[in-house]
All heavy atoms as an XYZ file, in Angstrom:
855
protein
N      -5.314     12.665     -0.148
C      -5.360     11.356     -0.765
C      -6.385     11.402     -1.886
O      -7.465     11.929     -1.727
C      -5.740     10.304      0.275
C      -5.905      8.938     -0.332
S      -5.931      7.559      0.826
C      -7.470      7.783      1.654
N      -6.048     10.833     -2.984
C      -6.956     10.763     -4.121
C      -7.832      9.526     -3.947
O      -7.334      8.423     -3.730
C      -6.171     10.686     -5.448
C      -7.125     10.583     -6.619
C      -5.259     11.890     -5.594
N      -9.139      9.728     -4.007
C     -10.054      8.611     -3.855
C     -11.182      8.719     -4.869
O     -11.418      9.750     -5.470
C     -10.616      8.548     -2.431
C     -11.395      9.779     -2.038
C     -12.770      9.863     -2.280
C     -10.775     10.863     -1.441
C     -13.489     10.993     -1.950
C     -11.492     11.990     -1.100
C     -12.845     12.049     -1.343
O     -13.552     13.167     -1.017
N     -11.874      7.619     -5.019
C     -12.997      7.525     -5.934
C     -14.206      7.109     -5.107
O     -14.128      6.155     -4.339
C     -12.693      6.489     -7.015
C     -13.786      6.377     -8.045
O     -14.684      7.197     -8.110
N     -13.708      5.339     -8.851
N     -15.313      7.833     -5.238
C     -16.538      7.478     -4.522
C     -17.540      6.869     -5.480
O     -17.734      7.366     -6.588
C     -17.161      8.719     -3.873
O     -16.365      9.170     -2.825
N     -18.154      5.804     -5.027
C     -19.223      5.153     -5.776
C     -20.350      4.891     -4.786
O     -20.254      3.997     -3.947
C     -18.732      3.846     -6.389
C     -17.602      4.021     -7.372
C     -16.990      2.682     -7.787
O     -17.369      1.621     -7.318
N     -16.013      2.756     -8.668
N     -21.415      5.700     -4.863
C     -22.486      5.589     -3.880
C     -21.959      5.973     -2.518
O     -21.379      7.038     -2.347
N     -22.115      5.096     -1.524
C     -21.601      5.371     -0.183
C     -20.262      4.682      0.058
O     -19.832      4.510      1.193
C     -22.617      4.932      0.882
C     -22.255      5.454      2.253
O     -21.770      6.569      2.395
N     -22.473      4.645      3.272
N     -19.575      4.283     -1.003
C     -18.291      3.609     -0.879
C     -17.174      4.508     -1.408
O     -17.317      5.153     -2.435
C     -18.308      2.304     -1.662
N     -16.065      4.538     -0.679
C     -14.919      5.352     -1.069
C     -13.703      4.437     -1.192
O     -13.435      3.631     -0.306
C     -14.679      6.425     -0.013
C     -13.580      7.388     -0.351
S     -13.539      8.815      0.769
C     -13.010      8.053      2.296
N     -12.978      4.568     -2.300
C     -11.821      3.737     -2.584
C     -10.601      4.615     -2.846
O     -10.695      5.615     -3.546
C     -12.064      2.888     -3.841
C     -13.282      2.026     -3.769
C     -14.518      2.507     -4.159
C     -13.183      0.728     -3.295
C     -15.652      1.708     -4.101
C     -14.307     -0.077     -3.228
C     -15.545      0.410     -3.629
N      -9.439      4.222     -2.329
C      -8.183      4.889     -2.648
C      -7.825      4.559     -4.094
O      -7.824      3.400     -4.502
C      -7.086      4.404     -1.704
S      -5.482      5.136     -2.002
N      -7.503      5.585     -4.886
C      -7.209      5.381     -6.307
C      -5.827      4.755     -6.517
O      -5.643      3.929     -7.401
C      -7.337      6.715     -7.080
C      -6.881      6.560     -8.518
C      -8.783      7.211     -7.046
N      -4.861      5.136     -5.699
C      -3.495      4.618     -5.858
C      -2.993      3.998     -4.548
O      -2.056      4.505     -3.924
C      -2.543      5.745     -6.307
O      -2.630      6.816     -5.361
C      -2.892      6.251     -7.693
N      -3.585      2.895     -4.122
C      -3.227      2.330     -2.817
C      -1.788      1.838     -2.709
O      -1.183      1.940     -1.644
C      -4.218      1.179     -2.635
C      -4.648      0.825     -4.015
C      -4.609      2.108     -4.797
N      -1.220      1.328     -3.796
C       0.154      0.820     -3.705
C       1.112      1.930     -3.301
O       1.929      1.750     -2.398
C       0.591      0.180     -5.034
O      -0.322     -0.868     -5.357
C       1.996     -0.390     -4.938
N       1.006      3.080     -3.941
C       1.906      4.193     -3.651
C       1.576      4.952     -2.380
O       2.463      5.534     -1.760
N       0.314      4.952     -1.974
C      -0.078      5.714     -0.795
C      -0.139      4.884      0.485
O       0.323      5.324      1.533
C      -1.439      6.379     -1.022
C      -1.451      7.523     -2.013
C      -2.886      8.009     -2.244
C      -0.581      8.680     -1.525
N      -0.711      3.709      0.398
C      -0.927      2.910      1.604
C       0.165      1.886      1.860
O       0.433      1.529      3.009
C      -2.283      2.182      1.505
C      -3.501      3.070      1.279
C      -4.747      2.211      1.132
C      -3.654      4.090      2.382
N       0.785      1.387      0.792
C       1.736      0.279      0.928
C       3.103      0.609      0.336
O       3.824     -0.275     -0.132
C       1.154     -0.973      0.260
C      -0.228     -1.324      0.743
C      -1.297     -1.369     -0.132
C      -0.460     -1.591      2.086
C      -2.580     -1.695      0.310
C      -1.733     -1.907      2.550
C      -2.793     -1.964      1.651
N       3.470      1.863      0.355
C       4.716      2.316     -0.275
C       5.979      1.767      0.385
O       7.047      1.817     -0.214
C       4.776      3.847     -0.301
C       4.719      4.448      1.086
O       3.856      4.100      1.887
N       5.626      5.365      1.368
N       5.880      1.231      1.580
C       7.058      0.699      2.274
C       7.192     -0.818      2.145
O       8.126     -1.403      2.679
C       7.013      1.080      3.756
C       5.813      0.495      4.478
O       4.715      0.441      3.870
O       5.953      0.094      5.653
N       6.264     -1.444      1.432
C       6.276     -2.899      1.313
C       6.942     -3.351      0.015
O       6.916     -2.631     -0.980
C       4.845     -3.442      1.334
C       4.014     -3.138      2.577
C       2.614     -3.736      2.412
C       4.684     -3.661      3.832
N       7.480     -4.572     -0.012
C       7.973     -5.119     -1.276
C       6.804     -5.210     -2.265
O       5.649     -5.404     -1.849
C       8.481     -6.515     -0.894
C       8.695     -6.468      0.584
C       7.705     -5.475      1.120
N       7.071     -5.092     -3.552
C       5.988     -5.085     -4.556
C       5.005     -6.249     -4.449
O       3.792     -6.044     -4.549
C       6.741     -5.103     -5.887
C       8.051     -4.461     -5.579
C       8.383     -4.887     -4.173
N       5.480     -7.459     -4.245
C       4.571     -8.615     -4.176
C       3.642     -8.508     -2.969
O       2.442     -8.807     -3.058
C       5.361     -9.916     -4.125
N       4.185     -8.064     -1.852
C       3.370     -7.901     -0.648
C       2.354     -6.776     -0.825
O       1.180     -6.915     -0.466
C       4.280     -7.611      0.553
O       3.529     -7.513      1.733
N       2.792     -5.659     -1.404
C       1.880     -4.542     -1.663
C       0.741     -4.979     -2.576
O      -0.431     -4.662     -2.324
C       2.641     -3.365     -2.271
N       1.068     -5.732     -3.611
C       0.036     -6.217     -4.541
C      -0.982     -7.095     -3.818
O      -2.189     -6.998     -4.056
C       0.663     -7.007     -5.690
O       1.441     -6.150     -6.486
N      -0.502     -7.956     -2.939
C      -1.415     -8.808     -2.172
C      -2.359     -7.958     -1.326
O      -3.574     -8.174     -1.328
C      -0.646     -9.781     -1.277
C      -1.548    -10.441     -0.272
C      -2.397    -11.481     -0.647
C      -1.589     -9.996      1.047
C      -3.260    -12.064      0.270
C      -2.453    -10.570      1.974
C      -3.287    -11.601      1.578
O      -4.149    -12.161      2.485
N      -1.813     -7.000     -0.578
C      -2.651     -6.217      0.335
C      -3.638     -5.327     -0.413
O      -4.727     -5.049      0.086
C      -1.783     -5.420      1.311
C      -1.217     -6.338      2.348
C       0.073     -6.755      2.465
C      -1.945     -6.997      3.383
N       0.194     -7.634      3.515
C      -1.038     -7.799      4.097
C      -3.277     -6.992      3.772
C      -1.416     -8.578      5.188
C      -3.661     -7.772      4.860
C      -2.736     -8.552      5.550
N      -3.306     -4.919     -1.621
C      -4.272     -4.165     -2.428
C      -5.515     -5.019     -2.680
O      -6.640     -4.517     -2.627
C      -3.637     -3.684     -3.751
C      -4.692     -3.203     -4.730
C      -2.626     -2.571     -3.484
N      -5.321     -6.314     -2.911
C      -6.479     -7.188     -3.160
C      -7.332     -7.380     -1.913
O      -8.490     -7.778     -2.014
C      -6.054     -8.580     -3.683
O      -5.361     -9.290     -2.650
C      -5.194     -8.459     -4.930
N      -6.786     -7.114     -0.751
C      -7.513     -7.290      0.511
C      -8.253     -6.033      0.972
O      -9.004     -6.081      1.942
C      -6.537     -7.728      1.617
C      -5.921     -9.097      1.385
C      -6.961    -10.207      1.404
O      -7.736    -10.285      2.379
O      -7.008    -10.982      0.428
N      -8.029     -4.927      0.304
C      -8.653     -3.669      0.726
C     -10.173     -3.722      0.628
O     -10.729     -4.306     -0.300
C      -8.148     -2.503     -0.131
C      -6.767     -1.986      0.169
C      -6.385     -0.918     -0.851
C      -6.687     -1.422      1.578
N     -10.813     -3.093      1.574
C     -12.259     -2.914      1.579
C     -12.537     -1.421      1.422
O     -11.694     -0.582      1.740
C     -12.852     -3.410      2.901
C     -12.557     -4.867      3.193
C     -13.319     -5.799      2.275
O     -14.506     -5.621      2.056
N     -12.625     -6.793      1.738
N     -13.710     -1.088      0.987
C     -14.054      0.326      0.850
C     -14.312      0.944      2.225
O     -14.536      0.244      3.209
C     -15.285      0.497     -0.039
S     -16.794     -0.156      0.698
N     -14.242      2.256      2.264
C     -14.645      3.021      3.438
C     -15.940      3.734      3.093
O     -16.207      4.003      1.918
C     -13.587      4.066      3.797
C     -12.294      3.472      4.277
C     -11.330      4.553      4.706
O     -11.121      5.527      3.995
N     -10.736      4.384      5.856
N     -16.745      4.081      4.092
C     -17.950      4.852      3.768
C     -17.554      6.239      3.288
O     -16.596      6.839      3.788
C     -18.702      4.913      5.092
C     -17.686      4.662      6.139
C     -16.631      3.804      5.512
N     -18.267      6.748      2.300
C     -17.941      8.077      1.778
C     -18.654      9.180      2.542
O     -18.371     10.354      2.333
C     -18.282      8.162      0.289
O     -19.657      7.930      0.085
N     -19.531      8.830      3.458
C     -20.229      9.851      4.242
C     -19.783      9.787      5.694
O     -19.200      8.804      6.142
C     -21.745      9.640      4.144
O     -22.077      8.371      4.683
N     -20.049     10.846      6.404
C     -19.753     10.887      7.831
C     -18.434     11.531      8.197
O     -18.158     11.750      9.381
N     -17.605     11.860      7.231
C     -16.273     12.388      7.520
C     -16.309     13.770      8.159
O     -15.367     14.156      8.849
C     -15.423     12.404      6.250
C     -15.108     11.023      5.794
C     -15.826     10.269      4.907
C     -14.036     10.193      6.228
N     -15.265      9.029      4.755
C     -14.155      8.955      5.555
C     -12.986     10.378      7.114
C     -13.257      7.911      5.749
C     -12.093      9.334      7.295
C     -12.225      8.126      6.621
N     -17.372     14.520      7.936
C     -17.452     15.860      8.529
C     -18.545     15.947      9.585
O     -18.957     17.041      9.970
C     -17.652     16.922      7.441
C     -18.880     16.662      6.583
O     -19.549     15.622      6.772
O     -19.177     17.498      5.724
N     -19.005     14.803     10.101
C     -20.013     14.800     11.155
C     -19.431     15.339     12.462
O     -18.217     15.273     12.700
C     -20.532     13.381     11.412
C     -21.438     12.877     10.309
O     -21.730     13.649      9.367
O     -21.834     11.700     10.379
N     -20.293     15.830     13.310
C     -19.904     16.272     14.641
C     -19.842     15.048     15.544
O     -20.733     14.206     15.530
C     -20.921     17.300     15.195
C     -20.598     17.666     16.629
C     -20.951     18.538     14.316
N     -18.781     14.964     16.318
C     -18.581     13.834     17.227
C     -18.919     14.284     18.637
O     -18.454     15.333     19.093
C     -17.120     13.337     17.148
C     -16.878     12.205     18.113
C     -16.772     12.932     15.724
N     -19.732     13.492     19.336
C     -20.148     13.856     20.697
C     -19.100     13.551     21.757
O     -19.040     14.201     22.785
C     -21.444     13.118     21.060
C     -22.611     13.539     20.196
O     -22.667     14.714     19.796
O     -23.473     12.677     19.907
N     -18.285     12.539     21.545
C     -17.295     12.139     22.541
C     -16.008     11.723     21.845
O     -16.039     11.011     20.842
C     -17.816     10.960     23.374
C     -16.780     10.416     24.328
C     -16.472     11.091     25.502
C     -16.091      9.254     24.047
C     -15.501     10.616     26.367
C     -15.118      8.759     24.896
C     -14.834      9.446     26.062
O     -13.858      8.976     26.914
N     -14.905     12.184     22.380
C     -13.594     11.765     21.888
C     -12.795     11.222     23.076
O     -12.552     11.919     24.048
C     -12.841     12.919     21.183
C     -13.487     13.248     19.858
C     -12.779     14.157     22.052
N     -12.441      9.964     22.980
C     -11.778      9.295     24.084
C     -10.435      9.888     24.470
O     -10.044      9.854     25.638
N      -9.731     10.484     23.515
C      -8.398     10.984     23.817
C      -8.413     12.130     24.827
O      -7.370     12.464     25.395
C      -7.649     11.396     22.558
C      -8.344     12.365     21.649
C      -9.074     12.058     20.533
C      -8.375     13.791     21.753
N      -9.552     13.203     19.944
C      -9.136     14.297     20.669
C      -7.825     14.712     22.643
C      -9.368     15.641     20.459
C      -8.055     16.062     22.438
C      -8.817     16.513     21.355
N      -9.567     12.715     25.091
C      -9.626     13.774     26.107
C      -9.595     13.197     27.516
O      -9.231     13.892     28.458
C     -10.881     14.624     25.925
C     -10.813     15.529     24.714
C     -11.993     16.472     24.668
C     -11.842     17.446     23.510
N     -12.950     18.408     23.459
N      -9.978     11.932     27.670
C     -10.078     11.330     29.004
C      -9.226     10.090     29.213
O      -9.055      9.653     30.342
C     -11.543     10.942     29.276
C     -12.470     12.128     29.158
O     -12.209     13.182     29.709
N     -13.551     11.957     28.419
N      -8.731      9.509     28.142
C      -7.990      8.251     28.232
C      -6.580      8.472     27.690
O      -6.415      9.032     26.606
C      -8.701      7.151     27.399
C      -7.929      5.853     27.455
C     -10.134      6.968     27.863
N      -5.551      8.048     28.432
C      -4.190      8.196     27.909
C      -4.062      7.498     26.557
O      -4.635      6.432     26.336
C      -3.326      7.494     28.963
C      -4.157      7.465     30.200
C      -5.590      7.394     29.741
N      -3.309      8.109     25.665
C      -3.174      7.541     24.329
C      -1.728      7.591     23.855
O      -0.919      8.365     24.362
C      -4.069      8.298     23.339
O      -3.698      9.660     23.272
N      -1.450      6.760     22.882
C      -0.142      6.706     22.239
C      -0.372      6.849     20.742
O      -1.305      6.268     20.195
C       0.581      5.369     22.520
C       1.904      5.312     21.790
C       0.767      5.177     24.008
N       0.462      7.637     20.091
C       0.376      7.806     18.640
C       1.685      7.328     18.046
O       2.756      7.776     18.457
C       0.137      9.275     18.279
C      -0.235      9.459     16.831
C      -1.539      9.733     16.469
C       0.716      9.330     15.822
C      -1.896      9.882     15.136
C       0.376      9.473     14.497
C      -0.927      9.757     14.154
O      -1.276      9.897     12.838
N       1.600      6.423     17.108
C       2.780      5.902     16.423
C       2.949      6.656     15.110
O       2.174      6.463     14.172
C       2.632      4.400     16.177
C       3.814      3.680     15.548
C       5.080      3.863     16.385
C       3.486      2.196     15.391
N       3.928      7.549     15.068
C       4.192      8.325     13.852
C       4.910      7.430     12.848
O       5.957      6.852     13.139
C       5.034      9.579     14.158
C       4.207     10.548     14.998
C       5.515     10.240     12.866
C       4.940     11.805     15.431
N       4.301      7.326     11.676
C       4.856      6.506     10.598
C       5.643      7.422      9.662
O       5.065      8.220      8.926
C       3.728      5.802      9.848
S       2.761      4.724     10.913
N       6.956      7.326      9.730
C       7.820      8.276      9.048
C       7.790      8.180      7.522
O       8.155      9.121      6.839
C       9.245      8.133      9.581
C       9.319      8.531     11.059
C      10.649      8.236     11.701
O      11.445      7.454     11.143
O      10.893      8.788     12.790
N       7.331      7.052      6.981
C       7.238      6.907      5.520
C       5.787      6.987      5.029
O       5.492      6.593      3.908
C       7.864      5.591      5.066
C       9.371      5.562      5.232
C       9.937      4.269      4.690
C      11.457      4.248      4.833
N      12.009      2.954      4.421
N       4.900      7.499      5.863
C       3.488      7.591      5.500
C       3.317      8.566      4.340
O       3.698      9.728      4.439
C       2.671      8.054      6.704
C       1.182      7.864      6.528
O       0.692      7.947      5.383
O       0.508      7.651      7.546
N       2.745      8.097      3.239
C       2.517      8.941      2.062
C       1.135      9.582      2.078
O       0.821     10.378      1.208
C       2.694      8.118      0.787
N       0.304      9.245      3.067
C      -1.028      9.832      3.199
C      -0.990     10.996      4.177
O      -1.463     12.095      3.868
C      -2.063      8.783      3.665
C      -3.431      9.421      3.877
C      -2.151      7.637      2.670
N      -0.457     10.755      5.361
C      -0.353     11.783      6.397
C       1.120     12.067      6.669
O       1.813     11.224      7.251
C      -1.018     11.314      7.698
C      -2.509     11.048      7.636
C      -2.979     10.368      8.908
C      -3.262     12.348      7.408
N       1.616     13.223      6.259
C       3.022     13.536      6.508
C       3.336     13.480      8.012
O       2.475     13.794      8.838
C       3.174     14.967      5.981
C       2.019     15.163      5.051
C       0.917     14.305      5.569
N       4.538     13.054      8.382
C       4.904     12.968      9.790
C       4.637     14.253     10.579
O       4.235     14.182     11.745
C       6.402     12.638      9.754
C       6.574     11.896      8.473
C       5.630     12.560      7.513
N       4.816     15.420      9.954
C       4.565     16.675     10.652
C       3.089     16.793     11.040
O       2.758     17.271     12.129
C       4.965     17.871      9.784
C       6.430     17.906      9.379
C       6.778     16.974      8.211
O       5.873     16.582      7.429
O       7.961     16.610      8.100
N       2.196     16.355     10.161
C       0.767     16.395     10.459
C       0.419     15.381     11.548
O      -0.384     15.659     12.445
C      -0.051     16.119      9.206
C      -1.556     16.187      9.434
S      -2.508     15.817      7.945
C      -2.204     17.301      7.006
N       1.031     14.214     11.479
C       0.803     13.213     12.512
C       1.230     13.747     13.876
O       0.529     13.553     14.874
C       1.588     11.939     12.194
C       1.130     11.222     10.940
C       2.019     10.036     10.662
O       2.086      9.099     11.461
N       2.701     10.063      9.528
N       2.368     14.432     13.929
C       2.844     14.991     15.190
C       1.881     16.047     15.719
O       1.607     16.100     16.917
C       4.239     15.581     15.032
C       4.752     16.188     16.341
C       6.221     16.255     16.414
C       6.785     16.827     17.683
N       5.917     17.230     18.752
N       1.358     16.890     14.846
C       0.373     17.899     15.275
C      -0.848     17.223     15.894
O      -1.353     17.675     16.926
C      -0.059     18.762     14.091
C       0.989     19.734     13.617
C       0.553     20.488     12.367
O      -0.442     20.172     11.726
N       1.330     21.504     12.010
N      -1.340     16.172     15.259
C      -2.515     15.469     15.787
C      -2.197     14.815     17.134
O      -2.995     14.889     18.069
C      -3.008     14.427     14.790
C      -3.582     15.032     13.528
S      -4.350     13.855     12.388
C      -2.977     12.796     11.952
N      -1.041     14.201     17.241
C      -0.647     13.550     18.488
C      -0.483     14.580     19.606
O      -0.932     14.358     20.733
C       0.651     12.772     18.286
N       0.143     15.703     19.289
C       0.309     16.760     20.283
C      -1.037     17.310     20.738
O      -1.257     17.547     21.927
C       1.175     17.901     19.732
C       2.647     17.538     19.622
O       3.082     16.545     20.249
O       3.371     18.253     18.898
N      -1.936     17.506     19.796
C      -3.266     18.037     20.141
C      -4.006     17.089     21.082
O      -4.731     17.519     21.971
C      -4.086     18.261     18.883
C      -5.455     18.811     19.210
C      -6.199     19.270     18.000
N      -7.453     19.856     18.433
C      -8.543     19.878     17.722
N      -8.530     19.401     16.498
N      -9.642     20.403     18.189
N      -3.825     15.797     20.876
C      -4.490     14.809     21.716
C      -3.744     14.581     23.036
O      -4.246     13.875     23.910
C      -4.625     13.487     20.962
N      -2.557     15.149     23.167
C      -1.763     14.916     24.362
C      -1.221     13.497     24.425
O      -0.973     12.968     25.499
N      -1.049     12.886     23.277
C      -0.600     11.494     23.205
C       0.896     11.373     23.443
O       1.669     12.252     23.073
C      -0.894     10.910     21.817
O      -2.264     10.918     21.538
N       1.275     10.261     24.039
C       2.684      9.890     24.051
C       3.004      9.521     22.612
O       2.176      8.950     21.899
C       2.913      8.693     24.961
C       4.347      8.259     25.017
C       4.568      7.067     25.942
O       3.814      6.906     26.907
O       5.489      6.304     25.649
N       4.204      9.840     22.157
C       4.547      9.627     20.752
C       5.627      8.567     20.623
O       6.637      8.606     21.319
C       5.014     10.942     20.095
C       3.858     11.944     20.061
C       5.550     10.693     18.688
C       4.233     13.320     19.559
N       5.382      7.638     19.717
C       6.377      6.662     19.298
C       6.600      6.859     17.806
O       5.805      7.535     17.139
N       7.644      6.293     17.277
C       7.910      6.424     15.837
C       8.262      5.069     15.250
O       8.680      4.151     15.961
C       9.075      7.398     15.543
O      10.261      6.906     16.166
C       8.770      8.799     16.045
N       8.064      4.972     13.950
C       8.498      3.792     13.220
C       8.839      4.224     11.797
O       8.397      5.270     11.333
C       7.438      2.698     13.221
S       5.939      3.098     12.323
N       9.611      3.417     11.127
C      10.069      3.698      9.776
C       9.164      2.991      8.774
O       9.623      2.299      7.890
C      11.524      3.236      9.635
C      12.153      3.670      8.335
O      11.788      4.728      7.819
O      13.010      2.923      7.817
N       7.851      3.163      8.958
C       6.880      2.453      8.122
C       6.009      3.438      7.361
O       6.003      4.636      7.639
C       5.999      1.567      9.003
N       5.248      2.886      6.429
C       4.265      3.662      5.701
C       2.947      3.708      6.464
O       2.891      3.417      7.659
N       1.878      4.045      5.762
C       0.572      4.276      6.376
C       0.042      3.050      7.120
O      -0.613      3.188      8.146
C      -0.424      4.707      5.295
C      -1.713      5.203      5.829
N      -1.835      6.418      6.461
C      -2.947      4.657      5.822
C      -3.088      6.609      6.818
N      -3.789      5.546      6.451
N       0.307      1.876      6.645
C      -0.204      0.642      7.262
C       0.900     -0.040      8.056
O       1.331     -1.157      7.733
C      -0.787     -0.272      6.193
S      -2.229      0.433      5.377
N       1.328      0.606      9.130
C       2.452      0.103      9.915
C       2.185     -1.263     10.519
O       3.102     -2.036     10.740
C       2.833      1.096     11.002
S       1.496      1.466     12.156
N       0.919     -1.591     10.766
C       0.598     -2.892     11.339
C       0.895     -4.022     10.360
O       1.033     -5.166     10.780
C      -0.865     -2.937     11.802
C      -1.866     -2.786     10.694
S      -1.813     -1.109     10.070
C      -3.486     -0.765      9.769
N       1.034     -3.693      9.083
C       1.417     -4.685      8.076
C       2.925     -4.630      7.836
O       3.597     -5.647      7.829
C       0.659     -4.452      6.751
C      -0.833     -4.653      6.958
C       1.195     -5.362      5.644
C      -1.688     -4.246      5.779
N       3.453     -3.423      7.672
C       4.865     -3.268      7.352
C       5.806     -3.513      8.508
O       6.910     -4.023      8.321
N       5.383     -3.155      9.723
C       6.232     -3.324     10.899
C       5.399     -3.780     12.096
O       5.290     -3.079     13.108
C       6.976     -2.030     11.210
C       7.979     -1.660     10.146
C       8.858     -0.493     10.545
O       8.768      0.046     11.632
N       9.722     -0.097      9.636
N       4.790     -4.954     12.000
C       3.906     -5.403     13.086
C       4.605     -5.521     14.437
O       3.996     -5.233     15.475
C       3.388     -6.756     12.603
C       4.384     -7.209     11.585
C       4.913     -5.958     10.948
N       5.881     -5.903     14.436
C       6.573     -6.051     15.718
C       6.729     -4.701     16.416
O       6.615     -4.616     17.633
C       7.939     -6.732     15.535
C       8.605     -7.096     16.838
C       7.724     -7.978     17.740
O       7.081     -8.911     17.282
N       7.708     -7.667     19.033
N       6.958     -3.653     15.666
C       7.072     -2.310     16.264
C       5.727     -1.893     16.860
O       5.686     -1.311     17.947
C       7.536     -1.287     15.218
C       7.675      0.112     15.746
C       8.765      0.222     16.807
N       8.898      1.596     17.240
C       9.093      1.970     18.499
N       9.226      1.062     19.452
N       9.189      3.243     18.812
N       4.640     -2.209     16.189
C       3.313     -1.900     16.718
C       3.090     -2.662     18.029
O       2.610     -2.087     19.017
C       2.212     -2.222     15.685
C       0.832     -2.026     16.282
C       2.387     -1.365     14.433
N       3.459     -3.936     18.054
C       3.325     -4.737     19.277
C       4.144     -4.122     20.411
O       3.668     -4.010     21.548
C       3.741     -6.207     19.021
C       3.873     -6.984     20.325
C       2.741     -6.882     18.095
N       5.373     -3.698     20.124
C       6.215     -3.072     21.152
C       5.543     -1.851     21.754
O       5.537     -1.672     22.980
C       7.562     -2.652     20.551
C       8.481     -3.783     20.186
C       9.690     -3.301     19.378
O       9.898     -2.074     19.240
O      10.420     -4.169     18.865
N       4.977     -1.002     20.907
C       4.329      0.227     21.375
C       3.093     -0.105     22.218
O       2.873      0.488     23.280
C       3.950      1.125     20.173
C       5.213      1.653     19.485
C       3.037      2.260     20.590
C       6.024      2.635     20.292
N       2.288     -1.056     21.763
C       1.073     -1.433     22.503
C       1.446     -2.060     23.845
O       0.864     -1.718     24.884
C       0.199     -2.396     21.667
C      -0.939     -2.966     22.496
C      -0.358     -1.675     20.448
N       2.427     -2.956     23.840
C       2.842     -3.580     25.109
C       3.399     -2.562     26.087
O       3.107     -2.619     27.278
C       3.861     -4.693     24.836
C       3.249     -5.934     24.235
C       4.256     -7.033     23.941
O       5.482     -6.745     23.857
O       3.821     -8.184     23.782
N       4.188     -1.629     25.587
C       4.750     -0.585     26.449
C       3.634      0.269     27.044
O       3.635      0.548     28.248
C       5.711      0.305     25.640
C       6.363      1.409     26.447
C       7.366      2.181     25.599
C       8.044      3.253     26.395
N       7.502      4.558     26.217
N       2.662      0.654     26.238
C       1.548      1.464     26.734
C       0.739      0.688     27.768
O       0.334      1.242     28.794
C       0.667      1.904     25.567
N       0.486     -0.592     27.513
C      -0.301     -1.400     28.437
C       0.435     -1.572     29.757
O      -0.189     -1.525     30.839
C      -0.590     -2.763     27.817
N       1.737     -1.741     29.705
C       2.541     -1.899     30.926
C       2.550     -0.616     31.743
O       2.423     -0.634     32.961
C       3.986     -2.308     30.560
O       3.936     -3.534     29.834
C       4.841     -2.481     31.800
N       2.678      0.523     31.061
C       2.764      1.808     31.751
C       1.439      2.254     32.358
O       1.416      2.977     33.345
C       3.301      2.881     30.805
C       4.756      2.671     30.444
C       5.284      3.674     29.443
O       4.506      4.490     28.943
O       6.496      3.613     29.164
N       0.325      1.851     31.766
C      -0.969      2.284     32.279
C      -1.584      1.273     33.223
O      -2.619      1.539     33.832
C      -1.963      2.585     31.132
O      -2.141      1.427     30.338
C      -1.477      3.736     30.286
N      -0.978      0.102     33.339
C      -1.437     -0.904     34.286
C      -2.617     -1.630     33.797
O      -3.378     -2.249     34.356
């Protein structure tokens, strides 16, 4: 992903095409205005605990994701031992397909009690 760093803030340079590529243009334009920066530091820090080693997890593969190709998402999900679901959404599936996200969360909650 192409990003721009300013101090400790990191911004996606082309969010419409990368983050909101599955949305209608007017909706994508709106969500671009709502974006917040991410911290530009900490991405290569060592993590002391990762929950996916001890807690069952579900990974929703977003088939139209322009940031993380579906093949990479599957590798990450497999490595974590996650149950895998899929959707026909871009990177921000909770915006593009919120009902599918709800279905996956409800199914996981029902199965784990």
